[in-house]
N, C-alpha and C positions, 0 to 999 in steps of 0.2 A: 723888307723880310729876309731873315738870318740866314747865314750863308754857313754851311757845314763843310768839313774836310773828313776824309775816312780815318784819318789820324785821331780827329777830335772825337769822331763816334767811338773810335776803340778805348780812347781813355774815359770816356763816360762811362761806356759797358763795362770795362775791367775795375773802375774805382767809384765815381759817383760824378753828377753832373756838376758839382764844383770844380772837379778837375779840368771838364772842358772849359769851363769861364776863366781857370787860371792859365790855360794853356793858351786861350785865344788872347787874352790880355797882356800876355809876355811876364807875366810873373816870374820872378828868380827863384829858379829851383837849382838844387845840386845835382850837377850834370856829371860828376865823376863815374858814377855807376854805368853812363851810357857812354861814356867817350869812346871806348873799343869800338863799340858799334856803329855810332856814328862817323867816327875814322876810317873803318871797314867798308862803308857804305860810298864814302867818297873816293876811297882808292879802287874798288869795284866798278864805279863808274870812270873813272879816269882809264882804267884796264878795256873797258869794253869800247870806250872812245879811241884806243890805240887800235883795238882791233878792227875797228870800223876803218880806220885809216889805211890798214893793211888789206883791205878786202881784195883788191886786184893784184897782191903780190904775197909773199912768204907771210905765214902768222908772224906776230913781234916774238922777238928772242927774250929770253930771261933778262938780260941787259938791258932792253929798251923799256922793259917792264920798271925796272929795278929806277931806273935813271928818271921816269916819269911819277914813279910813286915818291921819290924822294923831294921831288918838287911840290907834288902834292904835301907832304908833309911837312915841308918848309912853310906854304900857305897856311897849313892848320896850327900848328905851333905857335908862328910869328904873327898872324893877322887874323885868323879866323875865317870861317867860311861865310859866303852868304848864301842861306838858304831860303826858298820860298819869299825872295825878294827882300830879306830880313839879314841883316849882319849878325852874326853870333860870336861871342867872346872865343879866344884863342884855347884851343884844348893842350892839356898837360902833354908834354913828352911822352910819359910813360904810359897815357892811353891811347896815344897816336900811334906807337910803335907797337902796342899789344894790338890793335885793329891790323895793322899793317902784316902781322905775324900770321893772324887769321886768313887775311886775304893772299898773302904769298903761298903758304899752303894750299888753299883752295885752287887758287889758278894753276899751281904747277902739277897737282895731283889729280885734278878732277878728270873724268872719263874723255870728255868731248872741250876741245878748245873755246874759247871765247867766241861767241857769235859774230861774224863782221856785217850782218845785216839788222842786229839787235838795236832798239834806240832804249836810251836808260835817263831816269829821272824824268819821265813826262807827265807833265801837268794838265789833267783833263777835268772837265765839268760837265755838268748838265742843269737844265732850268729845272723848275718846279714841275713839268709835265715830264720830267725824262728826256727830253730833247737836248742833243749836243749845242754846246755854246762854248766859246773861248775861254781859257782858264780864268782870266781877269775880268770877265765880263759882268756887269752890275747884276745881271739877271740870275747868274750862277747860285744855283741852290746846294746843289753836291759837287764838290771838287775832291781831288787826290792827285798824288805824285806817285805814279807807277814805276817801280824799281828797274824793271826791263819789261820790254813789250816786244814782240818778233812774231815773224810769219813764219809759220811751221808747215810740215808735212806729216801725214799720218797715214801708213800702208800696211796693208796684210792681205792674205789672199783673196780676201773679197772685197775688199776697201782699198780707195784711194781719194784722199781728203787735203784739204787745206786748210789749216786753223791759225788762229791767233794765241799766242802765248803771254801770258800775263803773270810774271814772278815777282815775289817779293822775298827778299832776304831777311833772314832771323839771325841776331847773334847770340840770343837766349839758349843756355844748354837744354832747357826742358822741351825747345819748340817740336812739335811732334804733327801727325795729320790733323789733330783738334784745329788747327789753325787754317785748315779750308773752310770751315765753318763759323767763323767768324764776321761779325757786321764789317768789319774794315774789308775781308775778302769779298764780300758780296757786294760792296761798293764799288770796290777796284773791278769787279768782274762787269758789271753795268756800265761804269764811266769808259771802259775800255772798248766794250760792244758796241756801244750807241755813238761811240764817234768812230767807228769804224769808215774807212774809205773806199770800200769794195766788198761784196759779198764772200762770205766764206763759210765752211762748214761746221766747224766747231771751235769752241774756245778752251784751251789748256789752263787750268788755274795751277799755280806752283807754288809752294813755300819752300825754301832753303835752307837748312840749318847748317850755318857755317862753322858750328864747332866740330859737328859728327859727319858732314858731307852729306848727309842725306837730304834727298829731295823728295817732297810730297806732293803728288798731282793727280789731277781729277780732269778728265777730259767730258766735256758737255757738247753733245752733237745736237743739231738743229733738228736733224731727221728724228732724235729721241726726246722733242719736247722742249728744247732750250729756252725758245721765246717764252713759253710758258713759266717755266721756272724762274728766268730773270724778271718775269712780271711779278710773281709771287715775292721774290727777293726785293723787288722795288716796292711792294706793299709795305714789308717789313721795314724798310729804310724810311718810308714814309711816314710812318705811325710814329716811329721812334722821333724822327725829326719834328712832327708837328707838337710831340708831347714835352721835347725840350724847349721850344718856343713857349708852350703854353706854362712852364714854370720858370719862366725868366721872368722874375719881379723885379721890383727896384733894387734890390739888394743882390740881383742876380739869381741865379738857380742855387737850389738848395744844396747843402752837403749832407750827405747819407753816411754818417760814421759805420763802419762796420770792418769786415775782414778786408774790404778792398783800400782800407787806409794803409795797408801793409804793400810795400813797393809803388805807392803813390810818389811821385817825384816832388808833390806839393804838400805833403802831410805836415810838414814841420810849418809852413805857411798858412796854415788852415786851425783855425782854434777849436772847430769840432773833431779833427782829425787828431789833434793834440789831445784833446780830452779824451776822446777815446782809447788813444795808445796809453794814456795815464790811467785810465780805469782797468784796462787790463793788464796793468802792471807790467807793461811791455817798454823794453830801452828804446828811445827815441830815433838812434842811429843804428845805420846798418852793422857797423864794426860791433857795437855794443850788443847788438841782438846776436851775433854770431857767437860773441864770449858767452852771453846768457845761455845759448841752446846747448854749448858744449858743457857749460856749468851743470845745466838741468840734466842732458844725457847722463852725466857722470852721476847726478845723484839718482837719477832713475836706476842705472844699474846698481848702484848701492842698496837702495830699496827692494829692487827685484830680488838679489840675494838676500835680505833679510827676510822677506815673504816666503821665498821659497822654502824657508825652515819654519815660517808662521804658519802655512798651508801645508806642511808635509802630510798631515792628517786627513784633513778637508779643506775645501776652500772657504774663504769669508765671504759673506754675502754683505753687498752694500745697502746701504737704505734706498739707493733706486732700483736695486733688485738685481745689479749686475753682480756677478761673482768675479773673484779675485782669486786666483789658485790654478791647480792642476784639475782639469775636469775632463773625465773620460767620454770620447766622441767615437762613433761609428767611423771607420775608414775601409777604403777599398785596397788591398795588396795584390800584387801580381804574383800568380803561382808558381813554382819553381819550373814547371816544365812550357810556360806559356813561351819564352822567346822561342825555342826549338819548333814549336807547335805551329806558331804563326808564321815562320820561315819557311815550313813544310808547306803549309797552306797557301801561301803566296808564290812557291816554286810552281806547285801542282795546277794553279790557275793559271799558269804560263808566264806570271810577272817575270821581270827582270830584276837582276840584283841593284841596278842604279836606281830602279824606281822603288823599290824597296826602301834603301836608304831616304830618298825624298819624302815618302810616306810617314817615315818615322818622326819626322820633324826634328831632327837632330839638333840638339843645342851646342854650345861652344864647351858644356860641360861632358857631354856624351861623347864629342869627339876627342877631347883629351883623355877620358878613361881608355876608349876603343886605342888611341896612340900608347897608352900605358902597357895594352896588352899586345900589341905589334912590335914594341921597341921597349921591351922591359926594361 
């Protein structure tokens, strides 16, 4: 019976089943694009472990963090790390120190210090029935390494509860709340909850965007049907794992060439992926695609300028039925007296000025415009 990791399921879902095969086999891939993120995880783990050592004393100083990080950087650049029991090749100095810059800013400017009670890079596993087993147990069916796990408290006027925090660090700029709904996060939630040593009231799933310092979180309470939700997620994972088992033939799992080939670390080692990229007339390397995009954007701007003149009188209809050019559409606009009217109505209803500002959902652009009026 095959063993699946939350990372492997994520690769399969984002790209295709062949990506899972290439990950598990240890196939060579271009790691440069991931070096900063890989290094950032190592630095965050070392920072968390240092905070644990200071649990009964003052938090670590910046100088103590720096000394520890430089030791980790020396290891990453000199010999490479050992991850999940497998030695990895050294990382480039540029990638390592880019990762350190990300972590240095995150640790320095985050609103709360590194938790002295959290555990880092925790290997968890369950068997085919969803029962907890040791990470390296032969019966393990689903495994995962959780970036951060911690016991936390939730309190408001009506509730006091104890919960389990399961946090995932992401170094990709586009990381958003959508990451809370992936198979990877569902797997980590099940792994963490099923391996609990004590009864708790809720689980908090977090995804941290290390670039923007934004944290996306979801609290799931036992009293709100958490066990039923985890059972549904386990069903989704089981269906996915069984399907991946069934498609594993003599040549491994099939490649499914598609948009998933873009961003796949093994695309250049996969004949089907290479053919798809070639058929789409896409450059095979990331830096080439960036140059291709810049040129295409410039070409689009030139075409746009020409078409603005071509369609000055009327739009051009394509064979697909789409229109290129200016097309009149209905739009709603704000009446001149609307701002004063809504402000007066808000005041008459007993609303406060601060509440009015919040209800307006002010954007950065709005605030800059107000600032220019206040301070011309």
